[in-house]
SEDRENVEX-369075 format. One record per residue (C-alpha): residue in one letter; residue number from 0; x, y, z. Coordinates in nm, 2 decimals, padded with zeros to 4 digits. Example, Ala and Ser with C-alpha at 12.3 -4.5 7.8 and 13.67 -1.06 7.14 Angstrom:
<lotors>
('a' 0 (01.23 -00.45 00.78)),
('s' 1 (01.37 -00.11 00.71)),
</lotors>
This chain:
<lotors>
('x' 0 (-02.90 00.16 01.12)),
('x' 1 (-02.99 00.45 00.95)),
('x' 2 (-03.05 00.50 00.59)),
('x' 3 (-02.81 00.85 00.51)),
('x' 4 (-03.05 01.10 00.34)),
('x' 5 (-03.03 01.27 00.00)),
('x' 6 (-02.92 01.61 00.12)),
('x' 7 (-02.66 01.45 00.35)),
('x' 8 (-02.51 01.23 00.14)),
('x' 9 (-02.46 01.53 -00.14)),
('x' 10 (-02.32 01.68 00.17)),
('x' 11 (-02.09 01.42 00.22)),
('x' 12 (-01.98 01.36 -00.11)),
('x' 13 (-01.84 01.74 -00.08)),
('x' 14 (-01.65 01.62 00.24)),
('x' 15 (-01.50 01.35 00.09)),
('x' 16 (-01.41 01.53 -00.27)),
('x' 17 (-01.21 01.81 00.02)),
('x' 18 (-01.00 01.56 00.08)),
('x' 19 (-00.84 01.56 -00.22)),
('x' 20 (-00.64 01.84 -00.21)),
('x' 21 (-00.29 01.99 -00.23)),
('x' 22 (-00.08 01.76 00.02)),
('x' 23 (-00.30 01.45 00.01)),
('x' 24 (-00.06 01.16 00.15)),
('x' 25 (-00.21 00.82 00.04)),
('x' 26 (-00.13 00.51 00.21)),
('x' 27 (-00.21 00.16 00.05)),
('x' 28 (-00.26 -00.18 00.25)),
('x' 29 (-00.29 -00.54 00.13)),
('x' 30 (-00.66 -00.52 00.04)),
('x' 31 (-00.57 -00.32 -00.25)),
('x' 32 (-00.40 -00.56 -00.40)),
('x' 33 (-00.65 -00.83 -00.29)),
('x' 34 (-00.94 -00.69 -00.42)),
('x' 35 (-00.68 -00.73 -00.80)),
('x' 36 (-00.68 -01.12 -00.72)),
('x' 37 (-00.30 -01.09 -00.54)),
('x' 38 (-00.27 -01.35 -00.26)),
('x' 39 (-00.35 -01.22 00.14)),
('x' 40 (-00.19 -01.32 00.44)),
('x' 41 (-00.45 -01.62 00.45)),
('x' 42 (-00.40 -01.73 00.08)),
('x' 43 (-00.01 -01.70 00.17)),
('x' 44 (-00.02 -01.91 00.51)),
('x' 45 (-00.15 -02.18 00.33)),
('x' 46 (00.10 -02.18 00.06)),
('x' 47 (00.34 -02.16 00.30)),
('x' 48 (00.23 -02.43 00.48)),
('x' 49 (00.21 -02.63 00.16)),
('x' 50 (00.59 -02.60 00.06)),
('x' 51 (00.80 -02.48 00.37)),
('x' 52 (00.85 -02.82 00.51)),
('x' 53 (01.00 -02.99 00.22)),
('x' 54 (01.24 -02.71 00.16)),
('x' 55 (01.37 -02.65 00.50)),
('x' 56 (01.69 -02.86 00.68)),
('x' 57 (01.56 -03.14 00.93)),
('x' 58 (01.73 -02.89 01.18)),
('x' 59 (01.45 -02.64 01.17)),
('x' 60 (01.17 -02.87 01.09)),
('x' 61 (01.07 -02.83 01.47)),
('x' 62 (01.07 -02.44 01.46)),
('x' 63 (00.86 -02.44 01.13)),
('x' 64 (00.60 -02.73 01.30)),
('x' 65 (00.52 -02.48 01.60)),
('x' 66 (00.48 -02.18 01.36)),
('x' 67 (00.25 -02.39 01.16)),
('x' 68 (00.02 -02.48 01.47)),
('x' 69 (-00.03 -02.10 01.48)),
('x' 70 (-00.10 -01.99 01.14)),
('x' 71 (-00.45 -02.05 01.19)),
('x' 72 (-00.49 -01.92 01.54)),
('x' 73 (-00.27 -01.62 01.49)),
('x' 74 (-00.24 -01.56 01.15)),
('x' 75 (00.13 -01.53 00.98)),
('x' 76 (00.25 -01.21 01.16)),
('x' 77 (00.11 -01.36 01.51)),
('x' 78 (00.29 -01.69 01.43)),
('x' 79 (00.59 -01.54 01.33)),
('x' 80 (00.62 -01.36 01.63)),
('x' 81 (00.54 -01.62 01.86)),
('x' 82 (00.80 -01.87 01.69)),
('x' 83 (01.11 -01.70 01.58)),
('x' 84 (01.18 -01.87 01.23)),
('x' 85 (01.55 -01.93 01.18)),
('x' 86 (01.72 -01.78 00.91)),
('x' 87 (01.69 -02.10 00.72)),
('x' 88 (01.34 -02.06 00.74)),
('x' 89 (01.31 -01.69 00.69)),
('x' 90 (01.49 -01.76 00.35)),
('x' 91 (01.23 -02.01 00.26)),
('x' 92 (00.95 -01.81 00.34)),
('x' 93 (01.08 -01.49 00.16)),
('x' 94 (01.14 -01.73 -00.19)),
('x' 95 (00.79 -01.88 -00.10)),
('x' 96 (00.62 -01.55 -00.09)),
('x' 97 (00.81 -01.38 -00.36)),
('x' 98 (00.74 -01.63 -00.61)),
('x' 99 (00.33 -01.72 -00.53)),
('x' 100 (00.32 -01.30 -00.54)),
('x' 101 (00.51 -01.31 -00.84)),
('x' 102 (00.31 -01.59 -01.00)),
('x' 103 (-00.01 -01.36 -00.93)),
('x' 104 (00.13 -01.02 -00.99)),
('x' 105 (00.21 -01.13 -01.35)),
('x' 106 (-00.13 -01.28 -01.43)),
('x' 107 (-00.33 -00.94 -01.34)),
('x' 108 (-00.03 -00.74 -01.54)),
('x' 109 (-00.10 -00.93 -01.80)),
('x' 110 (-00.47 -00.90 -01.85)),
('x' 111 (-00.38 -00.54 -01.81)),
('x' 112 (-00.15 -00.53 -02.11)),
('x' 113 (-00.41 -00.72 -02.32)),
('x' 114 (-00.64 -00.46 -02.27)),
('x' 115 (-00.91 -00.65 -02.05)),
('x' 116 (-00.87 -00.49 -01.70)),
('x' 117 (-00.77 -00.18 -01.61)),
('x' 118 (-00.65 -00.17 -01.22)),
('x' 119 (-00.87 00.02 -00.96)),
('x' 120 (-00.62 00.26 -00.83)),
('x' 121 (-00.52 00.38 -01.18)),
('x' 122 (-00.90 00.58 -01.19)),
('x' 123 (-00.76 00.75 -00.90)),
('x' 124 (-00.43 00.89 -01.07)),
('x' 125 (-00.65 01.19 -01.27)),
('x' 126 (-00.75 01.27 -00.91)),
('x' 127 (-00.49 01.23 -00.64)),
('x' 128 (-00.33 01.53 -00.65)),
('x' 129 (-00.45 01.93 -00.67)),
('x' 130 (-00.13 02.07 -00.79)),
('x' 131 (00.03 02.10 -01.15)),
('x' 132 (00.21 01.89 -01.22)),
('x' 133 (00.01 01.64 -01.01)),
('x' 134 (00.23 01.45 -00.77)),
('x' 135 (00.14 01.18 -00.56)),
('x' 136 (00.25 01.07 -00.23)),
('x' 137 (00.20 00.69 -00.19)),
('x' 138 (00.31 00.48 00.10)),
('x' 139 (00.27 00.10 00.06)),
('x' 140 (00.35 -00.20 00.26)),
('x' 141 (00.26 -00.44 -00.04)),
('x' 142 (00.58 -00.62 -00.20)),
('x' 143 (00.43 -00.57 -00.54)),
('x' 144 (00.44 -00.35 -00.81)),
('x' 145 (00.08 -00.27 -00.89)),
('x' 146 (00.11 00.13 -00.82)),
('x' 147 (00.41 00.14 -01.06)),
('x' 148 (00.25 -00.06 -01.34)),
('x' 149 (-00.13 00.15 -01.29)),
('x' 150 (00.11 00.46 -01.28)),
('x' 151 (00.28 00.44 -01.56)),
('x' 152 (-00.06 00.28 -01.73)),
('x' 153 (-00.21 00.66 -01.68)),
('x' 154 (00.16 00.87 -01.80)),
('x' 155 (00.29 00.93 -01.50)),
('x' 156 (00.65 00.89 -01.39)),
('x' 157 (00.75 00.71 -01.03)),
('x' 158 (01.01 00.81 -00.83)),
('x' 159 (01.11 00.47 -00.57)),
('x' 160 (01.42 00.61 -00.52)),
('x' 161 (01.52 00.36 -00.74)),
('x' 162 (01.73 00.42 -01.07)),
('x' 163 (01.72 00.18 -01.36)),
('x' 164 (01.54 -00.13 -01.46)),
('x' 165 (01.79 -00.43 -01.55)),
('x' 166 (02.08 -00.32 -01.26)),
('x' 167 (01.98 -00.03 -01.13)),
('x' 168 (02.09 00.14 -00.76)),
('x' 169 (01.93 00.29 -00.52)),
('x' 170 (02.01 00.68 -00.54)),
('x' 171 (01.70 00.90 -00.42)),
('x' 172 (01.86 01.20 -00.54)),
('x' 173 (01.90 01.08 -00.92)),
('x' 174 (01.53 00.94 -00.89)),
('x' 175 (01.41 01.22 -00.75)),
('x' 176 (01.57 01.45 -01.07)),
('x' 177 (01.45 01.20 -01.36)),
('x' 178 (01.10 01.33 -01.31)),
('x' 179 (01.18 01.66 -01.46)),
('x' 180 (01.06 01.68 -01.81)),
('x' 181 (01.21 02.00 -01.93)),
('x' 182 (01.34 02.35 -01.82)),
('x' 183 (01.24 02.69 -01.83)),
('x' 184 (01.37 03.01 -01.78)),
('x' 185 (01.24 03.24 -01.53)),
('x' 186 (01.32 03.58 -01.45)),
('x' 187 (01.69 03.73 -01.42)),
('x' 188 (01.81 03.45 -01.54)),
('x' 189 (01.70 03.18 -01.35)),
('x' 190 (01.63 02.82 -01.45)),
('x' 191 (01.27 02.64 -01.34)),
('x' 192 (01.24 02.26 -01.33)),
('x' 193 (00.90 02.15 -01.49)),
('x' 194 (00.81 01.78 -01.36)),
('x' 195 (00.62 01.57 -01.54)),
('x' 196 (00.29 01.39 -01.30)),
('x' 197 (00.46 01.13 -01.08)),
('x' 198 (00.42 00.93 -00.80)),
('x' 199 (00.67 00.98 -00.49)),
('x' 200 (00.67 00.59 -00.39)),
('x' 201 (00.77 00.46 -00.02)),
('x' 202 (00.74 00.09 00.02)),
('x' 203 (00.92 00.05 00.38)),
('x' 204 (00.84 -00.37 00.31)),
('x' 205 (01.05 -00.36 00.03)),
('x' 206 (00.93 -00.50 -00.33)),
('x' 207 (00.98 -00.79 -00.56)),
('x' 208 (01.23 -00.63 -00.81)),
('x' 209 (01.50 -00.51 -00.51)),
('x' 210 (01.80 -00.70 -00.40)),
('x' 211 (02.11 -00.68 -00.24)),
('x' 212 (02.42 -00.71 -00.41)),
('x' 213 (02.76 -00.68 -00.14)),
('x' 214 (02.63 -00.41 00.06)),
('x' 215 (02.45 -00.18 -00.20)),
('x' 216 (02.09 -00.21 -00.27)),
('x' 217 (02.01 -00.29 -00.62)),
('x' 218 (01.69 -00.33 -00.85)),
('x' 219 (01.62 -00.54 -01.16)),
('x' 220 (01.33 -00.64 -01.31)),
('x' 221 (01.42 -00.94 -01.47)),
('x' 222 (01.44 -01.31 -01.29)),
('x' 223 (01.73 -01.25 -01.04)),
('x' 224 (01.93 -01.60 -00.84)),
('x' 225 (01.90 -01.41 -00.52)),
('x' 226 (01.62 -01.33 -00.21)),
('x' 227 (01.43 -01.02 -00.30)),
('x' 228 (01.48 -00.76 -00.07)),
('x' 229 (01.13 -00.81 00.07)),
('x' 230 (01.07 -00.80 00.50)),
('x' 231 (00.82 -01.05 00.60)),
('x' 232 (00.56 -01.06 00.91)),
('x' 233 (00.73 -01.15 01.26)),
('x' 234 (01.03 -01.01 01.44)),
('x' 235 (01.22 -00.99 01.12)),
('x' 236 (01.03 -00.67 00.98)),
('x' 237 (01.21 -00.47 01.31)),
('x' 238 (01.49 -00.61 01.27)),
('x' 239 (01.56 -00.59 00.84)),
('x' 240 (01.35 -00.26 00.87)),
('x' 241 (01.63 -00.03 01.01)),
('x' 242 (01.86 -00.14 00.69)),
('x' 243 (01.85 00.05 00.38)),
('x' 244 (01.69 00.07 00.17)),
('x' 245 (01.39 -00.01 00.41)),
('x' 246 (01.51 00.31 00.62)),
('x' 247 (01.48 00.55 00.35)),
('x' 248 (01.16 00.46 00.28)),
('x' 249 (01.02 00.49 00.60)),
('x' 250 (01.17 00.78 00.71)),
('x' 251 (01.05 00.98 00.41)),
('x' 252 (00.73 00.77 00.41)),
('x' 253 (00.70 00.91 00.79)),
('x' 254 (00.80 01.24 00.72)),
('x' 255 (00.51 01.28 00.40)),
('x' 256 (00.28 01.17 00.72)),
('x' 257 (00.42 01.43 00.93)),
('x' 258 (00.34 01.67 00.69)),
('x' 259 (00.02 01.59 00.52)),
('x' 260 (-00.26 01.77 00.53)),
('x' 261 (-00.49 01.49 00.44)),
('x' 262 (-00.47 01.12 00.43)),
('x' 263 (-00.62 00.86 00.23)),
('x' 264 (-00.63 00.48 00.32)),
('x' 265 (-00.71 00.18 00.07)),
('x' 266 (-00.73 -00.13 00.22)),
('x' 267 (-00.52 -00.06 00.48)),
('x' 268 (-00.54 -00.25 00.80)),
('x' 269 (-00.38 -00.03 01.07)),
('x' 270 (-00.17 -00.30 01.18)),
('x' 271 (00.21 -00.16 01.10)),
('x' 272 (00.44 -00.05 01.35)),
('x' 273 (00.63 00.13 01.15)),
('x' 274 (00.38 00.34 00.99)),
('x' 275 (00.16 00.39 01.34)),
('x' 276 (00.41 00.57 01.51)),
('x' 277 (00.34 00.85 01.31)),
('x' 278 (00.02 00.82 01.15)),
('x' 279 (-00.20 00.70 01.46)),
('x' 280 (-00.13 01.06 01.64)),
('x' 281 (-00.13 01.22 01.31)),
('x' 282 (-00.52 01.11 01.30)),
('x' 283 (-00.64 01.16 01.62)),
('x' 284 (-00.48 01.51 01.59)),
('x' 285 (-00.78 01.62 01.40)),
('x' 286 (-00.61 01.59 01.06)),
('x' 287 (-00.85 01.51 00.74)),
('x' 288 (-00.86 01.11 00.67)),
('x' 289 (-01.10 00.87 00.46)),
('x' 290 (-01.05 00.47 00.47)),
('x' 291 (-01.19 00.28 00.23)),
('x' 292 (-01.19 -00.11 00.30)),
('x' 293 (-01.39 -00.42 00.25)),
('x' 294 (-01.36 -00.47 00.64)),
('x' 295 (-01.28 -00.27 00.90)),
('x' 296 (-01.01 -00.39 01.13)),
('x' 297 (-01.02 -00.37 01.50)),
('x' 298 (-00.72 -00.14 01.47)),
('x' 299 (-00.84 00.05 01.24)),
('x' 300 (-01.18 00.14 01.36)),
('x' 301 (-01.09 00.23 01.69)),
('x' 302 (-00.85 00.48 01.51)),
('x' 303 (-01.16 00.59 01.34)),
('x' 304 (-01.33 00.61 01.72)),
('x' 305 (-01.04 00.84 01.84)),
('x' 306 (-00.99 01.08 01.51)),
('x' 307 (-01.27 01.34 01.46)),
('x' 308 (-01.21 01.41 01.09)),
('x' 309 (-01.17 01.06 01.01)),
('x' 310 (-01.46 00.91 00.77)),
('x' 311 (-01.44 00.53 00.70)),
('x' 312 (-01.69 00.39 00.39)),
('x' 313 (-01.71 00.06 00.44)),
('x' 314 (-01.89 -00.26 00.26)),
('x' 315 (-02.18 -00.38 00.43)),
('x' 316 (-02.17 -00.76 00.50)),
('x' 317 (-02.55 -00.77 00.51)),
('x' 318 (-02.68 -00.92 00.17)),
('x' 319 (-03.00 -00.79 00.22)),
('x' 320 (-02.91 -00.46 00.26)),
('x' 321 (-02.63 -00.35 -00.01)),
('x' 322 (-02.42 -00.06 00.02)),
('x' 323 (-02.18 00.11 00.18)),
('x' 324 (-02.14 00.15 00.56)),
('x' 325 (-02.01 00.52 00.68)),
('x' 326 (-01.83 00.48 00.96)),
('x' 327 (-01.79 00.85 01.19)),
('x' 328 (-01.67 00.78 01.56)),
('x' 329 (-01.93 00.56 01.65)),
('x' 330 (-02.20 00.63 01.44)),
('x' 331 (-02.27 00.43 01.13)),
('x' 332 (-02.52 00.50 00.85)),
('x' 333 (-02.64 00.30 00.52)),
('x' 334 (-02.55 00.41 00.16)),
('x' 335 (-02.78 00.16 00.00)),
('x' 336 (-02.70 00.04 -00.32)),
('x' 337 (-02.34 00.23 -00.37)),
('x' 338 (-02.00 00.09 -00.34)),
('x' 339 (-01.82 00.35 -00.23)),
('x' 340 (-01.61 00.15 -00.01)),
('x' 341 (-01.40 00.01 -00.34)),
('x' 342 (-01.20 00.27 -00.48)),
('x' 343 (-01.26 00.22 -00.87)),
('x' 344 (-01.71 00.30 -00.74)),
('x' 345 (-01.57 00.56 -00.52)),
('x' 346 (-01.38 00.77 -00.84)),
('x' 347 (-01.65 00.70 -01.05)),
('x' 348 (-01.93 00.78 -00.76)),
('x' 349 (-01.74 01.09 -00.61)),
('x' 350 (-01.48 01.24 -00.77)),
('x' 351 (-01.62 01.21 -01.11)),
('x' 352 (-01.80 01.50 -01.17)),
</lotors>
């Protein structure tokens, strides 16, 4: 693999900086949460294999046995697609998943509150929008609240379409209005809304603090004796994904992709059909895009090859040649000793002037 020249590296930095313009949409996958210490699909599969059998009725154990037998070979989503879980199994999977992620999430947030760490994505907020005020459009397939926590740690508001902390409701219109910080008088007596810096956050797979009360999606920051509104991998994702609040988040997230002038993907493997319907054609159509990821999935690599304006920054797995691999189409070059594939190091090495 060729090593990038100094002049080419400078040109690359300018090209990457240009992606961070007005109209940027950011897509965050599980890779970012895993980088912060939250469990990925592999760890979750191990946790489920350990705890599901004792939590389900005997009548469902043969179905779970078939699912568990495929976890290693097919992964969690593949296993759940091959063998559809019963309602009892799905409910238990949601409970165990939520508890497992919550435990790790609390550890990370506690360290942040104690001042011993800073979330990687928090470094990105000063650069993520070229507008004034800064408005970041972020779509995430993750259940955790690390993005919300990072935004608030930087003094930003979060418009998640949920309004309230202890018993809030799904109210997209009011959630948007709450991002207004003041009013100013314009010409001819008109009033102008002045917004604060904020994130428009779309979570099409749900969130650990969303619950259903009757027919109403709610949000609650406290422990709540009900399954959270999260979509597990497998067939259930397609069945539940067209109900509220998932529907609104998917539709608005897809609309943001459709209108994006550039796209940033962080730790996203391009394995979600809910987003791919809009994202793949957008990238293949020539929209400027940047992928930051430790490993480039087979699906993501195919997207890069077919997208003329897409660049991927990937970790070099060769311990003898540490650095970042720049992938453009079928061409790969090495930036030695630079970990630009990691969002924190990318901000320091590329965006901080």
